[in-house]
C-alpha positions in Angstrom: 128.2 20.4 100.8 124.6 19.1 100.5 121.4 20.6 101.7 121.7 24.0 100.1 119.0 25.0 97.6 120.2 25.2 94.1 118.5 27.5 91.5 117.9 25.8 88.2 116.0 26.8 85.1 112.5 25.4 85.1 109.4 25.5 82.9 107.3 28.6 83.2 110.1 31.0 84.2 109.6 34.4 82.6 111.8 35.6 79.8 114.1 38.6 80.3 111.6 40.7 78.3 109.0 39.7 80.9 111.3 41.0 83.6 111.8 44.3 81.7 108.0 44.6 81.5 107.9 44.5 85.3 107.5 40.8 86.0 109.5 39.0 88.8 111.4 35.9 88.1 111.3 32.8 90.2 113.8 30.1 91.0 113.0 26.4 91.3 114.3 24.7 94.5 115.4 21.1 94.7 113.8 20.4 98.0 116.0 17.3 98.6 119.0 19.5 98.9 117.7 21.6 101.8 119.2 21.3 105.2 121.1 23.0 107.9 124.4 24.9 107.3 127.1 25.8 109.8 128.8 29.2 110.2 130.9 30.5 107.5 131.8 33.2 105.0 129.1 34.9 102.9 130.4 36.8 99.8 129.0 40.2 99.0 129.8 41.3 95.5 129.2 44.8 94.1 130.5 46.8 91.1 131.4 49.9 93.1 132.0 50.9 96.7 132.0 54.6 96.1 128.3 54.9 95.1 125.6 55.4 97.7 123.3 52.7 96.3 125.9 49.9 96.5 127.4 51.2 99.8 124.0 50.9 101.4 123.5 47.4 100.1 126.8 46.4 101.5 126.1 48.0 104.8 122.8 46.3 105.2 124.1 42.9 104.0 127.2 43.0 106.3 125.2 43.9 109.4 122.7 41.2 108.8 125.4 38.6 108.0 127.1 39.3 111.3 123.8 39.2 113.1 123.4 35.7 111.8 126.8 34.7 113.1 128.5 34.6 109.7 131.5 36.5 108.3 130.9 38.9 105.4 133.5 39.1 102.6 133.3 42.1 100.3 134.2 41.9 96.6 134.4 44.8 94.2 133.9 43.8 90.6 134.1 46.4 87.9 131.1 46.8 85.6 132.2 46.1 82.1 131.4 44.1 79.0 132.9 41.0 80.7 131.6 41.8 84.2 129.7 38.5 84.3 132.8 36.5 83.6 134.9 38.5 86.2 132.2 38.2 88.8 131.8 34.5 88.2 135.6 34.0 88.6 135.5 35.9 91.9 132.6 33.9 93.3 134.2 30.6 92.1 137.5 31.5 94.0 135.5 32.0 97.2 133.5 28.8 96.8 136.5 26.6 96.0 139.3 28.1 98.1 137.5 29.7 101.0 134.4 27.5 101.1 132.0 30.4 101.0 128.5 29.2 102.0 126.7 31.6 99.6 126.8 35.0 97.9 124.7 38.1 97.6 125.5 40.0 94.4 124.3 43.4 93.1 124.4 45.2 89.8 125.5 42.5 87.4 124.1 40.9 84.3 124.1 37.3 85.6 123.2 34.6 83.2 124.8 31.3 82.2 128.2 31.9 84.0 126.7 32.2 87.5 124.3 29.4 86.7 127.3 27.1 86.2 129.0 28.2 89.4 126.0 27.6 91.5 125.1 24.3 90.0 128.7 23.0 90.2 129.3 23.9 93.8 125.8 23.9 95.2 125.9 27.2 96.9 123.0 29.7 97.0 123.2 33.0 95.2 120.8 35.9 95.8 120.7 38.9 93.5 119.9 42.5 94.5 118.3 44.3 91.6 119.9 41.9 89.2 118.8 40.8 85.7 119.4 37.1 85.7 116.6 34.6 85.2 116.2 31.7 87.6 117.7 33.3 90.7 116.2 34.6 93.9 116.2 38.4 93.7 115.5 41.3 96.0 114.3 44.3 93.9 111.9 47.1 93.8 109.1 47.5 91.3 111.1 50.0 89.2 108.6 50.1 86.4 105.7 51.0 88.7 107.8 53.5 90.7 109.0 55.2 87.5 105.4 55.3 86.1 104.2 56.9 89.3 107.0 59.5 89.3 106.1 60.5 85.7 102.4 60.6 86.5 103.2 62.9 89.4 104.6 65.4 86.8 101.6 64.8 84.5 99.3 65.5 87.5 101.0 68.9 87.9 100.0 69.8 84.4 103.3 69.2 82.6 103.1 67.9 79.1 106.7 68.2 77.9 108.4 65.7 80.3 111.8 64.4 79.4 113.4 61.3 80.7 117.2 61.6 81.4 118.8 58.2 81.4 121.9 56.2 80.3 122.6 55.4 76.6 120.7 52.5 75.1 124.0 50.6 74.9 124.3 51.0 78.7 120.7 50.2 79.3 120.9 46.9 77.4 122.8 45.2 80.2 121.0 46.8 83.1 117.4 45.8 83.6 116.8 48.4 86.3 117.4 51.2 83.8 115.2 49.5 81.2 112.3 49.0 83.7 112.4 52.7 84.7 112.5 53.8 81.1 109.5 51.6 80.4 107.5 53.0 83.3 108.2 56.5 82.0 107.0 55.6 78.5 103.8 53.9 79.8 102.9 57.0 81.9 103.5 59.3 78.9 101.5 57.1 76.5 98.6 56.9 79.0 98.4 60.6 78.9 98.7 60.8 75.2 102.1 62.5 75.4 105.2 62.0 73.3 108.1 60.4 75.2 111.3 62.4 75.0 114.3 60.3 76.1 117.6 62.1 76.7 120.6 59.8 76.7 124.0 60.5 78.3 126.6 59.0 80.6 125.4 57.7 83.9 127.0 60.4 86.1 126.1 63.9 87.4 128.7 65.7 85.2 127.5 64.2 82.0 123.9 64.9 82.8 124.7 68.5 83.6 126.4 69.1 80.3 123.6 67.4 78.3 121.0 69.3 80.2 122.7 72.6 79.4 122.1 71.9 75.7 118.6 70.6 76.1 117.5 73.6 78.3 118.6 76.1 75.7 116.1 74.7 73.2 113.0 76.6 72.1 110.7 73.8 73.1 112.6 72.8 76.2 111.0 70.4 78.6 109.1 71.9 81.6 109.7 68.7 83.6 112.3 65.9 83.9 112.2 62.4 85.3 115.8 61.4 85.9 116.8 57.7 86.3 118.9 58.5 89.4 119.3 61.3 92.0 122.8 62.0 90.6 121.3 62.6 87.2 118.5 64.8 88.6 121.0 66.9 90.6 123.0 67.4 87.4 119.9 68.7 85.6 119.1 71.0 88.5 122.7 72.5 88.4 122.2 73.1 84.7 118.8 74.8 85.2 120.2 77.2 87.8 122.8 78.2 85.2 119.9 79.6 83.1 118.2 81.1 86.1 115.5 78.5 85.9 114.0 78.0 89.4 113.3 74.4 90.3 109.7 73.7 91.0 108.6 76.8 89.1 110.4 77.0 85.8 111.5 73.4 85.7 110.2 70.4 87.7 112.6 67.6 88.3 112.1 64.1 89.9 115.0 61.8 90.8 115.2 58.2 91.9 116.9 56.7 95.1 116.5 59.5 97.8 120.2 59.4 98.7 121.4 62.1 101.2 122.2 64.6 98.5 118.5 64.6 97.4 117.4 66.2 100.7 120.1 68.9 100.4 118.9 69.6 96.8 115.2 69.7 97.9 114.7 67.1 95.2 111.4 65.2 94.7 112.4 61.6 94.3 111.5 58.0 94.6 112.7 56.7 98.0 114.2 53.2 98.1 116.1 51.6 101.0 119.0 49.6 99.6 120.4 48.8 103.1 117.2 47.0 103.9 117.4 45.3 100.5 120.9 44.0 101.3 119.7 42.7 104.7 116.6 41.1 103.0 118.9 39.3 100.5 121.0 37.8 103.4 117.7 36.6 105.0 116.6 35.1 101.7 119.9 33.3 101.2 119.9 31.8 104.7 116.2 31.0 104.8 116.8 28.2 102.4 118.3 26.2 105.2 114.9 25.4 106.8 112.4 23.4 104.8 109.4 25.5 105.9 110.7 28.6 104.1 110.9 29.1 100.4 113.6 31.6 99.5 113.1 31.4 95.8 110.4 33.9 95.0 111.7 37.3 94.1 111.0 39.8 96.9 109.6 43.2 95.9 110.9 45.8 98.3 108.6 48.9 98.8 109.4 52.3 97.4 107.6 55.7 97.8 107.5 59.1 96.1 108.9 61.9 98.3 107.7 65.3 97.2 109.9 68.3 97.8 110.5 71.7 96.3 111.9 70.6 92.9 108.4 69.9 91.5 105.5 72.3 91.1 102.6 73.1 88.8 103.3 73.8 85.2 103.4 77.5 84.3 100.5 78.6 82.1 101.7 79.3 78.6 102.3 82.9 77.8 99.8 84.4 75.3 102.2 86.5 73.2 99.4 88.1 71.1 97.8 89.6 74.2 101.2 90.8 75.4 101.8 92.6 72.0 98.4 94.4 72.3 
């Protein structure tokens, strides 16, 4: 099937480290392969359908796919060490057996495997928050958003600000986590503060258990920037176990603004993954007309929503004056 833009590696594309530093990759289009495409199936691949972020991406992508007159087909691919190979096989099956006209994929470490699939069958692939070089991507500026969230805590007078995130092993394959960690570090270094990174599993229960140990320390943090809302809520649960009041004794910022964040009165970075999923479909289909260039990565906006979980740092207690 000709006429569909194919992403290929080209001179001047940024390295993966460039992306981790906040840069956005581009994809080079073979203009001769542009053209019009009939109705068909669009694959939507995510690693989980029970997480708010991915559910919202799917919702937005499916709605926009149907609005364009196409049929969405959902695939759930487990995140694992071989997730790239598994996802590649899934997309290949759709391309070959079901003649899928393209795919939107989220949450994977796409590199050479998907490059081969796309080149071989000439189907467009658009990533949502992915880490592959040479592919159109819809993402947010995680680095800047994380830096702003940390600077918010600094602006409230906090100096002992911890970053709760996944283990380095887990971060290695997920550029989003690495961007957020880098944004935190940049904000801390700009304020002359020492970064304190707390690693744990990427779930609320693990964060709660680790936070219980951290908050018992003599030099416990007075503020936390958490890599996701789930992690932030786990920290808040641990804090309440020590009668630490959010926004007074401990300030916490999350990331996502999922529904639970409002219930927890959590200050957080608001993103709109449903809109990102819809934008990915638009980007995929826009390659069918020569006047539109779908290849540049699209930075979706985010914003910091302040709620009751953050407040001014408490003035240090002068124990000498108390003794007198």
